[in-house]
C-alpha positions as CSV (number, residue, x, y, z in Angstrom):
1,X,-0.1,-0.2,-0.1
2,X,2.6,2.2,0.9
3,X,4.0,1.8,-2.6
4,X,1.0,2.6,-4.4
5,X,0.6,5.6,-2.5
6,X,4.1,6.6,-3.3
7,X,3.1,5.9,-7.2
8,X,0.3,7.8,-7.1
9,X,2.0,11.0,-6.1
10,X,4.6,10.8,-8.3
11,X,2.0,10.4,-11.0
12,X,0.1,13.7,-9.8
13,X,3.5,15.2,-9.9
14,X,4.5,14.5,-13.4
15,X,1.1,15.8,-14.7
16,X,1.0,19.0,-12.9
17,X,4.3,19.7,-14.5
18,X,3.2,18.8,-17.8
19,X,0.7,21.2,-17.4
20,X,2.5,23.9,-16.3
21,X,5.6,23.7,-18.9
22,X,2.4,23.4,-21.4
23,X,1.2,27.0,-20.2
24,X,4.8,28.7,-20.3
25,X,5.9,29.1,-23.9
26,X,9.4,29.5,-23.3
27,X,9.5,25.7,-22.2
28,X,7.0,24.8,-25.7
29,X,10.5,24.4,-27.7
30,X,11.9,22.6,-25.2
31,X,9.0,20.1,-25.2
32,X,8.5,19.9,-28.7
33,X,12.1,20.4,-30.0
34,X,10.7,22.3,-34.0
35,X,9.4,25.2,-35.6
36,X,6.5,25.1,-38.3
37,X,8.0,26.8,-41.6
38,X,4.8,29.0,-43.4
39,X,4.2,28.5,-47.3
40,X,5.4,31.8,-49.1
41,X,3.3,32.7,-52.7
42,X,3.0,35.9,-55.2
43,X,1.4,37.2,-58.1
44,X,1.8,40.3,-60.6
45,X,-0.1,44.0,-60.5
46,X,-0.3,45.9,-64.3
47,X,-1.6,49.2,-65.0
48,X,-1.9,50.9,-68.3
49,X,-1.3,54.8,-68.2
50,X,-3.0,56.9,-71.3
51,X,-1.2,59.7,-72.7
52,X,-2.6,63.0,-72.2
53,X,-1.4,66.6,-73.7
54,X,-2.1,69.5,-71.3
55,X,-4.0,72.5,-72.4
56,X,-1.5,75.1,-73.9
57,X,-0.2,78.2,-71.9
58,X,1.0,81.2,-73.2
59,X,3.1,83.6,-71.2
60,X,4.5,87.2,-72.3
61,X,2.1,87.8,-74.6
62,X,1.0,89.9,-77.1
63,X,3.3,90.2,-79.8
64,X,4.0,93.8,-79.9
65,X,6.5,95.2,-82.3
66,X,6.0,99.0,-80.7
67,X,9.0,100.4,-78.7
68,X,7.3,103.9,-78.2
69,X,4.6,105.8,-78.7
70,X,5.6,107.4,-82.1
71,X,5.9,104.0,-83.7
72,X,8.5,102.2,-86.0
73,X,10.0,103.4,-89.3
74,X,9.4,101.6,-92.6
75,X,12.1,99.7,-94.6
76,X,13.9,98.1,-91.1
77,X,13.1,94.6,-89.2
78,X,11.9,95.1,-85.0
79,X,12.4,92.7,-82.6
80,X,9.6,91.8,-80.5
81,X,9.4,94.1,-77.1
82,X,7.7,93.8,-73.9
83,X,7.8,95.8,-70.7
84,X,11.0,94.3,-69.0
85,X,12.6,93.7,-72.1
86,X,11.1,90.0,-73.1
87,X,11.6,89.5,-76.7
88,X,10.0,86.2,-76.5
89,X,6.6,84.2,-76.2
90,X,6.7,81.3,-73.9
91,X,4.8,78.2,-75.0
92,X,3.9,75.7,-72.3
93,X,1.3,72.9,-71.7
94,X,-0.5,72.4,-68.2
95,X,1.0,70.3,-65.2
96,X,-1.5,67.4,-66.3
97,X,0.8,66.4,-69.3
98,X,2.9,63.9,-69.9
99,X,4.0,63.3,-73.4
100,X,6.5,64.7,-75.4
101,X,5.2,67.4,-77.7
102,X,5.5,69.6,-80.8
103,X,4.4,72.9,-82.0
104,X,3.3,74.8,-85.0
105,X,2.2,77.9,-85.3
106,X,0.6,80.4,-88.2
107,X,-0.5,83.9,-88.5
108,X,-2.6,86.5,-90.6
109,X,-1.6,89.8,-92.0
110,X,-1.7,92.7,-90.3
111,X,-3.9,95.3,-91.2
112,X,-5.7,99.0,-90.1
113,X,-8.8,98.1,-90.6
114,X,-8.4,100.6,-93.6
115,X,-7.4,98.7,-96.2
116,X,-3.7,98.9,-95.5
117,X,-1.5,95.6,-94.6
118,X,1.5,94.3,-93.7
119,X,2.0,90.5,-95.0
120,X,2.2,87.5,-93.0
121,X,5.2,86.7,-94.5
122,X,6.9,89.8,-92.7
123,X,6.6,88.2,-89.4
124,X,9.4,85.8,-88.7
125,X,10.5,83.7,-85.4
126,X,13.7,82.3,-84.0
127,X,12.8,78.2,-83.4
128,X,14.7,77.8,-79.9
129,X,12.9,74.7,-78.7
130,X,12.6,72.7,-75.4
131,X,14.3,75.3,-72.9
132,X,17.3,76.0,-74.8
133,X,17.9,79.5,-76.0
134,X,20.4,80.5,-78.6
135,X,21.5,82.6,-81.4
136,X,18.7,82.1,-84.1
137,X,20.7,80.5,-86.8
138,X,17.7,81.4,-89.6
139,X,14.3,82.3,-88.9
140,X,11.1,81.1,-90.4
141,X,8.6,82.8,-91.9
142,X,5.2,82.6,-90.7
143,X,2.3,82.0,-93.3
144,X,-1.2,81.9,-93.1
145,X,-0.8,78.2,-93.3
146,X,0.9,75.9,-90.1
147,X,4.5,75.9,-89.7
148,X,6.4,73.6,-88.2
149,X,8.2,75.5,-85.2
150,X,9.5,73.3,-82.6
151,X,9.3,69.4,-83.7
152,X,11.0,66.3,-85.1
153,X,9.7,66.6,-88.9
154,X,13.6,66.9,-90.6
155,X,14.7,64.6,-88.0
156,X,16.2,67.2,-85.5
157,X,15.2,65.6,-82.2
158,X,13.8,69.0,-81.6
159,X,10.5,67.8,-80.1
160,X,10.1,69.3,-76.4
161,X,10.0,67.1,-73.4
162,X,6.5,66.7,-71.6
163,X,7.2,69.1,-68.8
164,X,9.5,71.3,-70.6
165,X,8.6,74.6,-72.5
166,X,9.5,76.8,-75.5
167,X,10.6,80.4,-76.0
168,X,10.2,81.6,-79.4
169,X,11.3,85.1,-80.5
170,X,9.6,87.3,-83.3
171,X,10.7,89.8,-85.5
172,X,8.7,92.1,-88.0
173,X,9.7,93.9,-91.0
174,X,8.2,96.7,-92.1
175,X,8.0,97.2,-95.8
176,X,9.5,100.4,-97.6
177,X,6.8,103.4,-98.0
178,X,4.5,101.1,-95.7
179,X,1.4,103.4,-94.8
180,X,1.8,105.4,-91.2
181,X,-1.1,103.9,-89.3
182,X,-1.4,100.9,-86.4
183,X,-1.7,97.3,-87.3
184,X,-3.2,94.1,-86.0
185,X,-2.9,90.9,-86.6
186,X,-4.1,87.2,-85.0
187,X,-2.1,83.9,-84.6
188,X,-2.6,80.4,-83.6
189,X,-0.6,77.9,-81.7
190,X,-1.1,74.5,-82.3
191,X,0.2,71.1,-80.3
192,X,0.2,68.0,-81.2
193,X,2.0,64.6,-79.4
194,X,5.4,64.3,-80.9
195,X,6.1,62.0,-84.3
196,X,2.0,62.5,-85.3
197,X,0.7,64.5,-88.0
198,X,-1.2,67.4,-87.1
199,X,-4.5,65.4,-86.9
200,X,-4.3,63.2,-83.9
201,X,-4.3,64.4,-80.1
202,X,-4.0,68.1,-80.4
203,X,-4.6,71.1,-78.6
204,X,-4.8,74.4,-80.1
205,X,-4.4,78.2,-79.1
206,X,-6.0,81.2,-80.5
207,X,-4.7,85.1,-79.8
208,X,-6.9,87.3,-82.1
209,X,-5.3,90.7,-82.5
210,X,-2.6,89.6,-80.5
211,X,0.1,90.7,-82.7
212,X,0.7,94.4,-83.2
213,X,2.8,97.2,-84.8
214,X,2.7,101.1,-84.9
215,X,4.2,102.5,-88.0
216,X,5.1,105.9,-87.5
217,X,4.8,108.8,-89.8
218,X,8.5,108.8,-91.8
219,X,10.2,110.9,-94.6
220,X,13.7,110.3,-95.6
221,X,15.2,112.5,-98.5
222,X,19.0,112.6,-99.5
223,X,21.4,114.5,-101.7
224,X,23.2,113.2,-104.7
225,X,25.5,114.7,-107.9
226,X,26.6,117.2,-105.2
227,X,28.3,119.2,-104.2
228,X,27.2,121.9,-106.2
229,X,30.2,123.3,-107.6
230,X,31.1,126.4,-109.9
231,X,34.9,126.1,-110.9
232,X,37.1,129.2,-110.8
233,X,35.1,131.7,-112.4
234,X,35.7,136.2,-113.2
235,X,34.0,138.8,-111.1
236,X,31.0,139.8,-113.1
237,X,30.1,137.0,-114.6
238,X,27.8,134.5,-114.8
239,X,28.0,130.7,-114.8
240,X,26.1,127.2,-114.6
241,X,27.0,124.8,-112.1
242,X,30.0,122.4,-113.6
243,X,32.3,119.3,-112.7
244,X,34.9,120.8,-114.6
245,X,34.9,118.6,-117.4
246,X,31.5,119.7,-118.5
247,X,30.1,116.4,-117.3
248,X,26.7,115.9,-115.5
249,X,26.5,115.8,-111.9
250,X,28.2,118.6,-109.3
251,X,24.9,120.7,-109.9
252,X,24.1,120.3,-113.2
253,X,22.4,118.9,-112.2
254,X,22.0,118.1,-108.3
255,X,19.6,115.4,-107.1
256,X,17.2,115.3,-104.0
257,X,15.7,111.4,-103.6
258,X,12.7,111.0,-101.7
259,X,13.5,107.5,-100.3
260,X,11.5,104.4,-100.6
261,X,11.0,104.2,-97.1
262,X,9.1,107.4,-96.8
263,X,5.0,106.6,-96.1
264,X,3.3,110.0,-97.0
265,X,3.3,112.1,-100.0
266,X,6.1,115.6,-99.5
267,X,6.7,118.7,-100.9
268,X,10.3,119.5,-101.1
269,X,11.8,123.1,-100.2
270,X,15.3,124.6,-100.4
271,X,17.2,127.3,-98.6
272,X,20.7,128.0,-98.5
273,X,23.5,130.5,-97.4
274,X,25.9,133.4,-98.3
275,X,28.9,132.6,-99.8
276,X,32.3,133.3,-97.8
277,X,35.8,133.3,-98.2
278,X,38.3,132.5,-95.2
279,X,38.6,136.9,-95.6
280,X,35.1,137.1,-94.5
281,X,34.1,138.5,-98.1
282,X,30.9,137.5,-99.0
283,X,28.8,136.5,-102.8
284,X,25.2,137.1,-101.3
285,X,23.2,134.0,-101.2
286,X,20.3,135.8,-104.2
287,X,23.2,135.1,-107.1
288,X,22.5,131.5,-106.6
289,X,19.6,130.6,-108.6
290,X,18.5,127.0,-109.3
291,X,16.0,125.6,-111.7
292,X,13.6,122.3,-111.8
293,X,14.7,121.5,-115.5
294,X,15.2,117.8,-115.6
295,X,17.0,118.3,-118.8
296,X,19.5,120.6,-120.3
297,X,17.2,120.9,-123.5
298,X,14.8,122.8,-121.0
299,X,17.1,125.0,-119.2
300,X,16.2,127.5,-118.0
301,X,12.8,126.2,-117.6
302,X,12.3,128.3,-114.7
303,X,14.6,130.0,-112.0
304,X,13.9,130.8,-108.1
305,X,17.0,132.6,-106.6
306,X,18.1,131.5,-103.1
307,X,17.0,132.5,-100.2
308,X,18.0,132.4,-96.9
309,X,14.5,131.2,-95.6
310,X,12.5,128.2,-97.2
311,X,10.2,129.3,-99.8
312,X,6.6,130.1,-98.6
313,X,4.3,127.3,-99.4
314,X,2.9,127.7,-102.9
315,X,6.3,129.3,-104.6
316,X,8.1,126.0,-105.3
317,X,8.1,123.7,-108.5
318,X,4.8,122.1,-109.3
319,X,6.8,119.2,-109.4
320,X,8.6,119.7,-106.4
321,X,5.0,118.6,-104.6
322,X,3.2,115.9,-104.0
323,X,6.3,113.9,-104.5
324,X,5.8,110.3,-104.1
325,X,8.2,107.6,-102.2
326,X,11.2,106.2,-104.2
327,X,11.6,109.1,-106.4
328,X,14.2,111.3,-108.0
329,X,13.9,115.5,-108.1
330,X,16.7,116.7,-110.4
331,X,17.9,120.7,-110.2
332,X,20.2,122.8,-112.0
333,X,22.3,126.1,-110.4
334,X,24.0,128.7,-111.4
335,X,25.4,131.8,-110.1
336,X,26.4,135.2,-111.0
337,X,29.5,136.7,-109.8
338,X,29.5,140.8,-108.8
339,X,31.3,143.2,-109.9
340,X,34.5,143.4,-108.2
341,X,34.2,140.4,-106.0
342,X,37.4,140.1,-104.1
343,X,39.5,136.9,-105.4
344,X,39.5,133.7,-103.2
345,X,37.5,130.4,-102.3
346,X,34.0,130.5,-101.3
347,X,32.2,128.2,-99.4
348,X,28.1,128.1,-98.5
349,X,25.5,125.5,-97.9
350,X,22.2,124.5,-99.4
351,X,19.7,122.6,-97.9
352,X,16.8,120.9,-98.4
353,X,13.6,120.0,-96.7
354,X,11.2,117.8,-97.0
355,X,7.4,117.7,-95.2
356,X,4.3,116.1,-95.5
357,X,1.8,117.2,-98.7
358,X,0.4,120.6,-97.8
359,X,2.3,121.7,-94.7
360,X,4.5,125.0,-94.7
361,X,8.0,124.4,-94.8
């Protein structure tokens, strides 16, 4: 019985110890001797992102070529100007754009609304693209039709990165003799995805009356076949101007040219000074006369004495009034040397003045 009682006590101790060890995690490993390895698996994920062009934004416009309130003269080329001296527009796409892009441009004639125009081909741009500004190698003349400004049509890889921009410089040639007025024109900017024809995914920006220039009244005259020379003469004689060889020029005739750049009809006037030698002897200005004879055979057609002041309106020759641009006006000159005029070399000036038709000198 004592043996059975002892065995029973030992058995209960073993059972209690097992329960205690099982409930304490630190001892489970000691009891099991191993850990289970979990199973690992995987799969793929994918998504398709569509290409999207953003909308066109244009900064530093309008395209203004007028640098002052007076306006610009004909016969010259002018860059775009803006407050701050920005000579370009910046073309960009909104932040939702995620594709490379090409840019095209076209424009209209510039008109003053009264029938005068500056042709669209007078507008040209520098195709610096993709944020790279450079000195223009060649300018692109705009047209009524789309012109490629930034693109890869010629294999030059000049398409614009998705999040970049293009700075486009503008130049305008005002034709010679262009009527003085304020001119305005339209501009279109067209963008599409790089490598496609301009018929696919695209955007268009329209700038009505966005191009502007003011052409000022401009008069330009010049002398040729001068100086007016009378050679060496004796007192109490008269002589026509001469080059000394009897040839044309040197005042026989002299020539006044109304430049091709002049953009109004003009009237011409002349005046002069006394002729003076180093000893301050004088040949009076009235001893010099001039005629509008265009040919020697017409001399003397009609003669006017030179004066210190410009003639009053209406006293010049008919063909010196309402003179159009790009016109030559010939004049022939004569001098009378007074009796007992002291010897010496005499010099003076002859001045020409051009005013808009109908204005006084």
